[in-house]
C-alpha positions as CSV (number, residue, x, y, z in Angstrom):
1,M,-11.3,-46.8,4.2
2,L,-8.9,-43.8,3.7
3,V,-8.4,-42.7,0.1
4,K,-5.8,-39.8,-0.8
5,T,-6.8,-37.9,-3.8
6,Y,-4.7,-34.0,-5.1
7,G,-5.8,-31.3,-6.5
8,S,-3.8,-27.8,-6.8
9,A,-4.7,-24.3,-5.3
10,V,-3.5,-21.5,-7.6
11,Q,-1.4,-18.7,-5.6
12,G,0.1,-15.6,-7.6
13,V,0.5,-17.0,-11.0
14,D,2.2,-20.2,-8.8
15,A,0.3,-23.5,-8.0
16,Q,0.2,-25.8,-4.9
17,S,-0.6,-29.0,-4.3
18,I,-3.6,-30.1,-2.1
19,T,-4.1,-33.5,-0.7
20,I,-7.9,-34.4,-0.6
21,E,-8.1,-37.4,2.5
22,V,-11.6,-39.2,2.0
23,N,-11.9,-41.0,4.9
24,I,-15.6,-43.5,4.9
25,G,-16.2,-44.9,8.2
26,K,-18.9,-45.3,10.9
27,G,-22.0,-43.2,11.2
28,I,-24.2,-41.0,9.1
29,N,-22.5,-37.2,8.3
30,F,-20.4,-35.4,5.7
31,F,-17.8,-33.2,6.7
32,L,-15.6,-31.1,4.8
33,V,-12.6,-29.0,6.6
34,G,-9.6,-27.3,5.2
35,L,-10.9,-23.8,4.9
36,P,-12.8,-24.4,1.8
37,D,-14.2,-21.9,0.9
38,N,-18.6,-21.4,0.0
39,A,-18.0,-23.1,-3.4
40,V,-16.3,-25.7,-2.2
41,K,-18.8,-26.3,0.6
42,E,-22.0,-26.4,-1.9
43,S,-19.7,-28.8,-4.1
44,Q,-21.6,-31.9,-1.7
45,K,-24.8,-31.0,-3.7
46,R,-23.1,-30.8,-7.4
47,I,-21.1,-34.1,-6.5
48,D,-24.5,-35.6,-5.2
49,A,-26.5,-35.1,-8.5
50,A,-24.0,-35.9,-10.7
51,L,-23.0,-39.0,-8.9
52,K,-27.2,-40.7,-9.5
53,N,-27.2,-38.7,-12.8
54,N,-24.3,-41.4,-13.6
55,D,-25.7,-44.6,-11.6
56,Y,-23.6,-44.2,-9.0
57,K,-24.1,-42.6,-5.4
58,I,-22.5,-41.1,-2.3
59,P,-22.7,-43.7,0.6
60,G,-24.8,-43.3,3.5
61,K,-22.0,-43.1,5.8
62,G,-20.1,-41.1,7.7
63,I,-17.7,-39.1,5.1
64,T,-14.6,-36.9,6.4
65,I,-12.8,-34.9,3.6
66,N,-9.5,-33.1,4.9
67,M,-8.0,-30.3,2.1
68,A,-4.5,-30.1,3.1
69,P,-2.3,-27.9,3.6
70,A,-5.3,-26.7,6.0
71,D,-4.0,-23.2,6.6
72,I,-4.7,-22.6,2.5
73,R,-7.7,-21.1,1.3
74,K,-9.8,-23.7,-1.2
75,E,-11.8,-21.2,-3.6
76,G,-13.9,-22.5,-6.3
77,S,-15.9,-25.1,-7.7
78,A,-12.9,-26.7,-9.9
79,Y,-12.7,-29.2,-6.4
80,D,-15.7,-30.9,-7.2
81,L,-13.8,-33.8,-9.7
82,P,-11.4,-34.6,-7.4
83,L,-13.8,-35.2,-4.1
84,A,-16.3,-36.9,-6.3
85,I,-13.7,-39.2,-7.3
86,G,-11.7,-39.1,-3.6
87,I,-15.2,-40.2,-2.5
88,L,-16.4,-42.9,-5.3
89,A,-12.6,-44.8,-4.4
90,A,-13.0,-44.6,-0.6
91,S,-16.5,-46.6,-0.7
92,E,-14.7,-48.8,-3.2
93,Q,-17.5,-47.4,-6.4
94,V,-13.4,-47.3,-8.3
95,K,-10.3,-49.0,-8.2
96,P,-8.6,-46.9,-5.3
97,E,-5.0,-48.1,-6.4
98,S,-4.2,-45.5,-9.2
99,V,-6.2,-42.2,-8.1
100,G,-3.6,-40.9,-6.0
101,D,-0.7,-40.8,-9.1
102,Y,-3.0,-37.4,-10.6
103,V,-3.9,-34.6,-10.1
104,I,-7.3,-34.0,-10.9
105,M,-9.3,-31.2,-11.2
106,G,-12.7,-30.0,-12.9
107,E,-16.6,-28.3,-12.3
108,L,-19.4,-30.7,-12.2
109,S,-22.8,-30.2,-13.5
110,L,-25.3,-31.5,-12.0
111,D,-25.5,-34.7,-15.3
112,G,-21.5,-35.2,-15.0
113,E,-20.4,-33.0,-17.7
114,L,-17.2,-31.2,-17.2
115,R,-16.5,-27.5,-17.1
116,P,-13.6,-25.2,-17.7
117,I,-11.3,-24.2,-14.9
118,K,-8.4,-21.6,-14.0
119,G,-5.2,-21.8,-13.9
120,A,-4.8,-25.2,-15.5
121,L,-1.3,-24.4,-17.0
122,P,0.4,-23.4,-13.9
123,I,-1.5,-26.8,-12.0
124,A,0.5,-28.8,-14.9
125,I,3.7,-27.6,-14.6
126,Q,4.1,-27.8,-10.6
127,A,2.2,-31.5,-11.3
128,R,5.2,-32.0,-13.3
129,K,7.9,-30.5,-11.0
130,E,6.5,-32.6,-8.0
131,G,6.4,-36.0,-10.1
132,F,2.8,-36.8,-10.9
133,K,2.1,-39.5,-13.9
134,G,-0.6,-37.3,-15.0
135,F,-3.0,-34.7,-15.5
136,I,-6.9,-35.3,-15.6
137,L,-8.9,-31.8,-16.4
138,P,-11.9,-30.4,-18.5
139,E,-11.4,-31.3,-22.3
140,Q,-11.8,-27.5,-23.0
141,N,-8.1,-27.3,-20.8
142,A,-6.2,-30.1,-22.0
143,R,-4.7,-27.8,-24.8
144,E,-3.9,-25.4,-22.2
145,A,-1.9,-28.3,-20.0
146,A,-0.3,-30.3,-22.8
147,I,2.0,-27.3,-23.2
148,V,3.7,-28.6,-20.5
149,N,6.1,-31.7,-21.5
150,N,6.8,-35.0,-20.0
151,L,3.5,-34.7,-18.0
152,D,0.8,-36.9,-19.3
153,V,-2.8,-34.9,-20.1
154,Y,-6.0,-36.3,-20.4
155,G,-9.0,-34.0,-21.2
156,A,-12.6,-35.7,-20.1
157,K,-15.3,-34.8,-21.0
158,N,-17.6,-36.0,-18.1
159,I,-17.4,-37.9,-14.8
160,K,-18.3,-41.0,-16.3
161,E,-15.3,-40.9,-18.3
162,V,-12.9,-40.3,-15.6
163,I,-14.3,-43.4,-13.7
164,D,-13.8,-46.0,-16.6
165,F,-10.5,-44.7,-16.9
166,F,-10.1,-45.5,-13.4
167,D,-12.3,-48.9,-13.2
168,K,-11.6,-50.0,-16.4
169,G,-7.9,-48.1,-17.9
170,E,-9.7,-47.2,-21.1
171,G,-12.0,-44.2,-21.6
172,L,-9.3,-41.2,-22.1
173,E,-6.1,-40.7,-24.1
174,P,-3.3,-38.4,-23.4
175,L,-2.9,-35.4,-25.5
176,V,0.5,-34.5,-26.8
177,L,1.1,-31.6,-28.3
178,N,4.2,-30.3,-29.9
179,T,4.4,-27.0,-28.1
180,R,7.3,-25.4,-30.6
181,E,5.2,-26.6,-33.2
182,E,2.6,-24.8,-31.5
183,F,4.5,-22.0,-31.2
184,S,6.0,-21.5,-34.3
185,K,3.4,-22.0,-36.4
186,N,0.9,-19.0,-35.4
187,V,3.5,-16.4,-34.5
188,N,3.5,-13.4,-36.3
189,Q,-0.3,-13.8,-37.0
190,F,-1.4,-10.0,-37.0
191,D,-4.7,-8.5,-38.9
192,L,-3.4,-5.1,-38.6
193,D,-0.5,-3.6,-40.6
194,F,1.0,0.2,-40.3
195,Q,1.1,-0.1,-44.2
196,D,-2.5,1.2,-43.8
197,V,-1.4,4.3,-41.7
198,K,-1.5,7.6,-44.2
199,G,1.4,10.1,-43.5
200,Q,2.6,10.4,-39.8
201,E,6.2,9.2,-40.5
202,S,7.4,11.1,-37.5
203,V,5.2,9.4,-35.0
204,K,6.5,6.4,-37.0
205,R,9.7,6.8,-36.3
206,A,9.2,7.3,-32.4
207,L,7.0,4.4,-32.9
208,E,9.6,2.2,-34.0
209,I,12.3,3.7,-31.4
210,S,10.1,2.8,-28.7
211,A,9.6,-0.6,-29.6
212,A,13.4,-1.1,-30.0
213,G,14.1,-0.3,-26.6
214,S,10.5,-1.1,-24.9
215,H,10.3,3.0,-24.2
216,N,7.0,4.0,-22.3
217,I,5.7,6.7,-25.3
218,I,2.3,9.2,-24.9
219,L,0.8,10.4,-28.4
220,I,-0.8,14.2,-28.2
221,G,-3.0,15.1,-30.9
222,P,-6.5,15.7,-31.7
223,P,-9.3,14.0,-31.8
224,G,-9.2,12.0,-35.7
225,C,-5.6,12.1,-36.1
226,G,-4.5,8.5,-35.8
227,K,-3.5,8.3,-32.2
228,T,-5.1,5.0,-31.1
229,M,-4.9,3.5,-35.0
230,L,-1.1,3.8,-34.6
231,A,-0.9,2.6,-31.1
232,K,-2.9,-0.2,-31.9
233,R,-0.9,-1.3,-34.5
234,I,2.7,-1.0,-32.3
235,P,2.1,-4.6,-31.5
236,T,2.2,-6.0,-35.5
237,I,6.4,-4.1,-35.1
238,L,7.2,-5.3,-31.4
239,P,9.7,-8.5,-31.6
240,P,7.8,-12.0,-31.5
241,L,7.4,-13.6,-28.1
242,T,9.8,-15.6,-27.2
243,L,8.5,-19.7,-26.0
244,E,10.1,-18.2,-22.3
245,E,7.7,-15.1,-22.8
246,A,5.1,-16.9,-24.2
247,L,4.7,-19.3,-21.4
248,E,5.0,-16.7,-18.2
249,T,2.0,-14.5,-20.4
250,T,0.1,-17.7,-21.1
251,K,0.7,-18.6,-17.1
252,I,-1.4,-14.9,-16.3
253,H,-4.2,-15.2,-18.7
254,S,-4.6,-19.0,-17.4
255,V,-5.1,-17.9,-14.0
256,S,-7.2,-14.9,-14.9
257,G,-9.1,-17.0,-17.0
258,Y,-9.1,-15.1,-19.7
259,L,-7.9,-18.3,-22.2
260,G,-10.4,-19.1,-24.6
261,E,-11.6,-22.9,-24.5
262,N,-9.2,-25.0,-26.4
263,T,-6.9,-22.3,-26.4
264,G,-3.0,-23.6,-26.1
265,L,-0.1,-21.1,-26.2
266,L,-0.2,-17.4,-26.6
267,T,1.5,-16.7,-29.6
268,S,0.9,-12.5,-29.5
269,R,2.3,-10.1,-27.2
270,P,-0.9,-8.8,-25.1
271,F,-2.4,-5.7,-26.2
272,R,-4.2,-4.4,-23.2
273,H,-7.0,-1.0,-23.5
274,P,-8.8,-0.9,-20.2
275,H,-11.8,1.8,-20.4
276,H,-10.6,5.3,-18.3
277,T,-14.0,4.5,-15.7
278,V,-11.4,1.3,-14.6
279,S,-10.6,1.2,-11.0
280,D,-7.5,1.3,-9.0
281,V,-7.9,-2.8,-7.8
282,A,-9.1,-3.4,-11.9
283,L,-5.6,-1.6,-13.2
284,V,-2.9,-3.1,-10.8
285,G,-4.9,-5.9,-9.7
286,G,-5.8,-7.0,-5.5
287,G,-9.0,-7.7,-4.7
288,S,-10.2,-9.6,-0.9
289,N,-8.5,-12.8,-2.9
290,P,-6.1,-11.1,-5.2
291,K,-6.1,-11.8,-8.8
292,P,-3.8,-9.6,-11.9
293,G,-5.3,-6.5,-13.0
294,E,-4.4,-5.0,-16.8
295,I,-0.5,-4.2,-15.9
296,S,0.0,-8.2,-15.4
297,L,-2.3,-9.1,-18.4
298,A,0.0,-6.7,-20.2
299,H,3.0,-8.5,-19.5
300,N,5.4,-8.7,-22.2
301,G,2.9,-6.6,-24.3
302,I,1.2,-3.4,-24.4
303,L,-1.0,-0.8,-22.2
304,F,-3.2,1.5,-24.5
305,L,-4.5,4.3,-21.8
306,D,-6.3,6.0,-24.1
307,E,-7.6,10.0,-23.2
308,L,-4.8,9.6,-20.4
309,P,-6.6,12.9,-18.2
310,E,-10.2,11.0,-18.6
311,F,-8.3,8.4,-16.1
312,K,-8.9,9.2,-12.8
313,R,-5.9,10.4,-10.6
314,A,-5.7,8.1,-8.5
315,V,-5.3,5.7,-10.5
316,L,-2.9,7.2,-12.6
317,E,-0.8,7.0,-9.8
318,V,-0.9,3.6,-8.7
319,L,1.0,2.8,-11.8
320,R,4.5,4.3,-10.9
321,Q,5.9,2.1,-8.9
322,P,4.8,-0.8,-11.3
323,I,6.5,0.8,-14.1
324,E,9.8,1.4,-12.0
325,D,9.9,-1.9,-11.0
326,G,8.5,-4.6,-13.6
327,V,6.5,-6.2,-10.7
328,V,3.4,-5.6,-8.6
329,T,3.1,-6.6,-5.1
330,I,-0.3,-7.4,-3.4
331,S,-0.3,-7.5,0.4
332,R,-3.5,-8.2,2.8
333,A,-3.4,-9.9,5.8
334,K,-3.4,-13.5,5.3
335,I,-1.1,-13.7,2.0
336,T,1.6,-11.4,-0.2
337,V,1.5,-12.3,-3.8
338,D,3.8,-11.1,-6.5
339,Y,2.8,-10.6,-10.2
340,P,5.1,-9.8,-13.2
341,A,4.3,-6.7,-14.9
342,S,6.6,-5.6,-16.8
343,F,4.9,-3.8,-20.2
344,M,4.9,-1.1,-22.3
345,L,3.0,1.5,-21.5
346,V,1.4,3.3,-24.4
347,A,-1.1,6.1,-23.8
348,S,-2.7,9.0,-26.0
349,M,-4.3,12.6,-25.2
350,N,-5.6,15.4,-26.7
351,P,-4.0,18.5,-26.8
352,S,-6.9,20.6,-24.6
353,P,-10.6,20.3,-23.6
354,S,-11.4,21.2,-27.2
355,G,-9.0,18.6,-28.9
356,D,-7.6,20.8,-30.1
357,F,-3.1,22.4,-30.2
358,Y,-3.9,25.7,-28.1
359,D,-4.1,28.5,-29.9
360,P,-5.1,31.9,-27.5
361,E,-6.1,33.5,-30.1
362,T,-8.8,31.2,-32.1
363,S,-8.9,28.6,-29.2
364,N,-12.2,28.3,-27.3
365,D,-10.7,27.1,-24.2
366,S,-8.9,29.1,-21.9
367,E,-5.5,29.0,-20.9
368,Q,-6.6,28.5,-16.9
369,A,-9.2,25.3,-18.8
370,V,-5.9,24.3,-20.5
371,L,-3.6,23.8,-18.1
372,R,-6.5,22.5,-15.0
373,Y,-7.0,19.6,-18.0
374,L,-2.9,18.9,-18.5
375,N,-2.9,18.9,-15.0
376,K,-5.0,15.8,-14.7
377,V,-2.1,13.8,-15.3
378,S,0.7,13.9,-12.8
379,G,4.2,15.3,-13.5
380,P,5.8,12.1,-11.6
381,L,4.1,10.4,-14.1
382,L,4.8,12.3,-17.2
383,D,8.7,11.7,-16.3
384,R,8.3,7.8,-16.7
385,I,7.5,8.5,-19.9
386,D,10.7,8.4,-22.5
387,L,9.1,9.8,-25.7
388,H,6.3,12.5,-25.5
389,I,5.3,12.8,-29.3
390,E,2.9,15.4,-31.1
391,V,0.3,13.8,-33.7
392,Q,-0.4,16.4,-36.3
393,P,-3.8,15.9,-38.8
394,V,-3.2,14.7,-42.1
395,P,-3.4,16.5,-44.7
396,F,-5.9,15.4,-47.8
397,E,-3.3,15.1,-50.3
398,K,-1.6,12.0,-48.7
399,L,-5.1,10.8,-46.8
400,S,-6.3,10.3,-50.5
401,S,-2.5,9.0,-51.8
402,K,-2.9,5.8,-53.7
403,R,0.9,5.0,-52.4
404,A,1.0,2.2,-48.9
405,G,3.3,3.3,-46.6
406,E,6.2,0.6,-45.3
407,S,4.8,-2.4,-43.9
408,S,4.9,-3.8,-40.7
409,E,6.9,-6.7,-41.3
410,S,10.0,-3.9,-42.5
411,I,9.9,-2.0,-39.5
412,R,9.7,-5.1,-36.9
413,E,13.0,-6.2,-38.8
414,R,14.9,-3.2,-37.8
415,V,13.2,-3.6,-34.2
416,V,14.5,-6.9,-33.5
417,K,18.3,-6.6,-35.2
418,A,18.3,-3.7,-32.6
419,R,16.7,-5.7,-29.4
420,E,19.4,-8.7,-30.5
421,L,22.3,-6.2,-29.9
422,Q,20.6,-5.4,-26.4
423,I,20.0,-9.0,-25.5
424,D,24.0,-9.8,-26.7
425,R,24.8,-6.5,-24.5
426,F,23.0,-7.9,-21.2
427,R,23.4,-11.4,-21.7
428,S,24.9,-11.1,-18.5
429,E,22.6,-9.4,-16.8
430,P,20.0,-10.9,-14.7
431,N,16.4,-9.5,-15.5
432,I,17.7,-6.7,-17.9
433,H,16.5,-7.9,-21.9
434,N,16.0,-4.1,-23.0
435,N,17.7,-0.1,-22.7
436,S,14.5,0.7,-21.2
437,Q,15.6,-1.7,-17.5
438,L,18.8,-0.1,-17.2
439,T,20.2,0.2,-14.6
440,P,22.2,4.1,-13.1
441,K,25.4,1.4,-13.3
442,L,25.1,-0.4,-16.5
443,M,24.0,3.6,-17.8
444,K,27.6,4.3,-16.8
445,K,28.7,1.7,-17.9
446,H,26.8,1.7,-22.0
447,C,25.5,4.8,-22.4
448,Q,28.7,7.5,-22.1
449,I,28.6,10.0,-24.3
450,D,31.7,12.5,-25.9
451,E,32.6,16.2,-25.1
452,A,29.9,17.3,-27.6
453,G,27.3,15.2,-26.5
454,S,27.2,16.1,-23.3
455,Q,27.9,19.7,-23.8
456,L,24.4,19.5,-25.8
457,L,22.7,17.6,-22.9
458,K,23.8,20.1,-20.5
459,N,22.0,22.6,-22.6
460,A,19.0,20.8,-22.9
461,V,18.8,20.4,-19.0
462,D,19.0,24.2,-18.2
463,K,16.8,25.4,-20.9
464,F,13.8,22.9,-20.3
465,G,14.3,22.2,-16.6
466,L,15.1,18.8,-17.1
467,S,14.8,16.4,-14.4
468,A,17.2,13.9,-13.6
469,R,14.9,11.0,-14.3
470,S,14.6,12.7,-17.5
471,Y,18.1,12.9,-17.6
472,N,18.2,9.4,-17.9
473,R,15.2,8.7,-19.8
474,I,17.1,10.3,-22.5
475,L,20.5,9.1,-22.6
476,K,18.3,5.4,-22.6
477,V,16.6,6.3,-25.7
478,S,19.6,7.7,-27.7
479,R,21.3,4.3,-26.4
480,T,18.2,2.7,-28.3
481,I,18.6,5.4,-31.7
482,A,22.1,5.0,-31.6
483,D,20.6,0.4,-32.0
484,L,18.6,1.3,-34.8
485,E,21.4,2.4,-36.5
486,Q,24.0,-0.3,-35.2
487,S,26.5,1.8,-33.7
488,E,28.0,0.9,-30.4
489,S,28.1,4.6,-29.4
490,I,25.9,7.1,-28.2
491,Q,26.8,10.0,-31.2
492,P,25.1,13.9,-30.8
493,N,23.0,13.2,-33.3
494,H,21.1,10.6,-31.2
495,L,20.7,12.8,-28.6
496,A,19.1,15.1,-30.6
497,E,17.1,13.3,-31.5
498,A,16.1,11.4,-28.1
499,I,15.9,15.1,-26.8
500,Q,13.4,16.3,-29.1
501,Y,11.2,13.7,-27.5
502,R,10.9,15.3,-24.2
503,S,8.3,18.1,-25.1
504,L,6.0,17.9,-22.4
505,D,9.1,18.6,-20.6
506,R,9.4,21.8,-21.7
507,E,6.8,25.1,-20.5
508,G,4.3,25.9,-23.1
509,W,4.7,23.3,-25.2
510,A,0.4,23.2,-26.4
């Protein structure tokens, strides 16, 4: 007897349905074809043990299983459940009538328990798109898949519940989740707050500008001055995720397997903080079977690189293209996948090897040692960072003060108002949502400056030897400063403030 069940394969951050054809005929053999990897081939042993421990069995007949389309590699153990249900239906141990109406995925343990899978959200989205009646998967992934409306999602604890569902129409109930209610309930929940930061008012101003326009920023200062503390609080002043952004971000984390059990929609912007020993593949993504890297996991959020010069030069250089394009393309001989990578880069570094700002008369570092240290970060990468901020140590008087700083909530209100202006401004522009994404064409339209501003910018370019990219970055930042002041035009004082945030473009800044 021939029976078809359906699973799904994840490629990039999208899924593709897989048809599992199970045919039982004469003979005593077991053939599994359709480009399965070793984990899929090993499923026969897991299925055999799981069925026997639940009073079922793989029939001693000729079993041929084809996983179509055959030119897509099938990876992982999540195909255990659809293969097992297909075998039971083809051997008439389970009623076969309705097994083809559902996408089925799940890894089996030897006692028949179901273990969680990766990529439940994109699989559910594809199942709804193709008109399947429902999606059966391990209960640990059910909340994640139930985000998708107009699709019945059934979370099962073990294979016996799935068998009873197809045989008797009982044992499983669809999980109903109000996506918008789930999203709004948990949005803007933070443990950190800018209220905890003493002093550093000028740095907080720069971080507000950075958040308002989604501009990349680097913090330079000695150890203990608060660089990491400030960076970790940036998510608290960013605009809340929209529902569309939350779904997009959750898909990436779902594919990577980083969503916790019984987790639904991500409601906070991601904050990724890789160690400086990270490899280029781990940062950008890739591998023989491409997976998202840290920059894609930071999509719609923040990538924080602490102690920037300690990262390997080759690792930092691979950031240049994703920073510009907001997407990373991984190409292999048989496959090319695109991962979204629209993130805000936040970096920190010491001003010299010893950690202190360089002073020729008092420093233990030689001038050559300081230059070698600074040159670990290439000019082209620094060019792509919009704001360069020097962070000075906080004096004792401010550290011991009982006066609380401005809260993240009040800063976020100003940031949100500036972002709303940008959303209205770029409403007719596809894929442009904030000032950092301005194209040269749009800059001519939205970043016009008067004669005084033009002269000020000309003097800065001549004096500091700014590159064309630095010139554009200054205009984008000044547009954001104007938005924070709810100003329609860029004034000379907006330009002057943006110019002072290019300290690394100046010779001898340290």
